[in-house]
Backbone as CSV, one residue per row, in Angstrom:
resi,resn,N_x,N_y,N_z,CA_x,CA_y,CA_z,C_x,C_y,C_z
1,UNK,91.322,82.283,103.907,90.605,83.379,104.523,91.293,84.693,104.170
2,UNK,90.505,85.685,103.892,91.055,87.003,103.582,91.464,87.722,104.851
3,UNK,92.409,88.611,104.694,92.889,89.384,105.832,93.020,90.838,105.416
4,UNK,92.607,91.719,106.318,92.708,93.157,106.103,93.862,93.686,106.939
5,UNK,94.627,94.575,106.368,95.705,95.232,107.104,95.233,96.633,107.453
6,UNK,95.305,96.958,108.738,94.902,98.278,109.214,96.149,99.007,109.685
7,UNK,96.429,100.144,109.074,97.548,100.991,109.487,96.995,102.164,110.281
8,UNK,97.484,102.302,111.502,97.054,103.404,112.367,98.192,104.391,112.509
9,UNK,97.846,105.650,112.662,98.862,106.682,112.822,99.454,106.731,114.212
10,UNK,98.689,106.267,115.219,99.185,106.288,116.596,98.356,105.332,117.449
11,UNK,98.807,105.112,118.682,98.070,104.257,119.615,96.691,104.824,119.923
12,UNK,96.532,106.124,119.737,95.231,106.752,119.984,94.150,106.190,119.058
13,UNK,94.544,105.612,117.937,93.598,105.043,116.974,93.234,103.596,117.286
14,UNK,93.842,103.019,118.307,93.663,101.599,118.594,92.218,101.242,118.934
15,UNK,91.524,102.071,119.683,90.130,101.768,120.039,89.266,101.689,118.780
16,UNK,89.480,102.617,117.860,88.734,102.609,116.603,89.076,101.361,115.790
17,UNK,90.364,101.040,115.699,90.797,99.878,114.918,90.226,98.592,115.504
18,UNK,90.140,98.516,116.816,89.575,97.334,117.469,88.108,97.161,117.076
19,UNK,87.379,98.245,116.987,85.981,98.169,116.555,85.880,97.689,115.110
20,UNK,86.796,98.134,114.278,86.812,97.686,112.884,87.110,96.191,112.819
21,UNK,88.100,95.742,113.579,88.462,94.320,113.612,87.266,93.485,114.058
22,UNK,86.590,93.925,115.108,85.415,93.196,115.600,84.326,93.107,114.531
23,UNK,84.109,94.170,113.802,83.103,94.172,112.736,83.497,93.239,111.598
24,UNK,84.764,93.241,111.237,85.235,92.355,110.170,85.072,90.890,110.547
25,UNK,85.283,90.578,111.818,85.152,89.195,112.274,83.733,88.669,112.086
26,UNK,82.750,89.545,112.108,81.363,89.131,111.861,81.193,88.553,110.462
27,UNK,82.087,88.925,109.551,82.057,88.446,108.174,83.172,87.431,107.896
28,UNK,83.740,86.879,108.958,84.833,85.896,108.857,86.046,86.462,108.131
29,UNK,86.307,87.734,108.346,87.485,88.387,107.774,88.409,88.747,108.928
30,UNK,89.622,88.265,108.871,90.576,88.582,109.930,91.307,89.881,109.589
31,UNK,91.913,90.461,110.599,92.606,91.736,110.399,93.911,91.746,111.172
32,UNK,94.813,92.538,110.670,96.132,92.710,111.283,96.356,94.208,111.437
33,UNK,96.679,94.638,112.645,96.853,96.067,112.918,98.324,96.421,113.091
34,UNK,98.678,97.581,112.571,100.029,98.117,112.726,99.928,99.589,113.090
35,UNK,100.793,100.020,113.980,100.883,101.438,114.315,102.116,101.985,113.618
36,UNK,101.884,102.909,112.701,102.996,103.472,111.933,102.550,104.792,111.320
37,UNK,103.084,105.862,111.797,102.721,107.183,111.291,103.376,107.435,109.934
38,UNK,102.553,107.720,108.944,103.082,108.016,107.609,103.878,109.318,107.603
39,UNK,103.628,110.171,108.572,104.355,111.442,108.656,105.701,111.282,109.367
40,UNK,105.726,110.423,110.400,106.948,110.272,111.198,107.859,109.163,110.684
41,UNK,107.277,108.075,110.209,108.080,106.933,109.742,107.544,106.424,108.388
42,UNK,107.623,107.253,107.359,107.039,106.866,106.066,107.659,105.610,105.460
43,UNK,108.942,105.413,105.651,109.568,104.214,105.078,109.087,102.947,105.768
44,UNK,108.821,103.026,107.067,108.283,101.882,107.794,106.892,101.537,107.257
45,UNK,106.066,102.553,107.020,104.738,102.336,106.429,104.868,101.691,105.054
46,UNK,105.769,102.215,104.271,106.000,101.685,102.930,106.426,100.215,102.993
47,UNK,107.308,99.890,103.922,107.773,98.506,104.062,106.624,97.567,104.419
48,UNK,105.755,98.004,105.305,104.598,97.182,105.675,103.728,96.929,104.449
49,UNK,103.440,97.975,103.713,102.589,97.847,102.530,103.228,96.933,101.490
50,UNK,104.501,97.119,101.215,105.180,96.282,100.219,105.218,94.825,100.658
51,UNK,105.431,94.581,101.945,105.451,93.206,102.464,104.083,92.549,102.285
52,UNK,103.031,93.269,102.579,101.683,92.703,102.494,101.228,92.538,101.054
53,UNK,101.718,93.363,100.147,101.367,93.221,98.732,101.850,91.892,98.159
54,UNK,102.875,91.325,98.751,103.409,90.049,98.275,102.472,88.890,98.596
55,UNK,101.593,89.100,99.559,100.682,88.047,100.008,99.304,88.342,99.425
56,UNK,98.851,87.517,98.521,97.620,87.820,97.790,96.350,87.669,98.613
57,UNK,96.414,87.045,99.791,95.195,86.868,100.576,94.817,88.116,101.361
58,UNK,95.654,89.141,101.316,95.345,90.379,102.032,94.420,91.244,101.199
59,UNK,93.510,91.932,101.880,92.592,92.866,101.210,93.102,94.270,101.389
């Protein structure tokens, strides 16, 4: 099964991300959400992206 990684800038984006996750589930696509501001913690964002790039099932 494919998985989408959603990076949010703050908890304020969680409601929107939840709607995206719900929509993806209609197509049997799972999602993983992370809160990480590219402005405040860019290296943390980079680490998440590099980690997920190693797994080919992620979209």
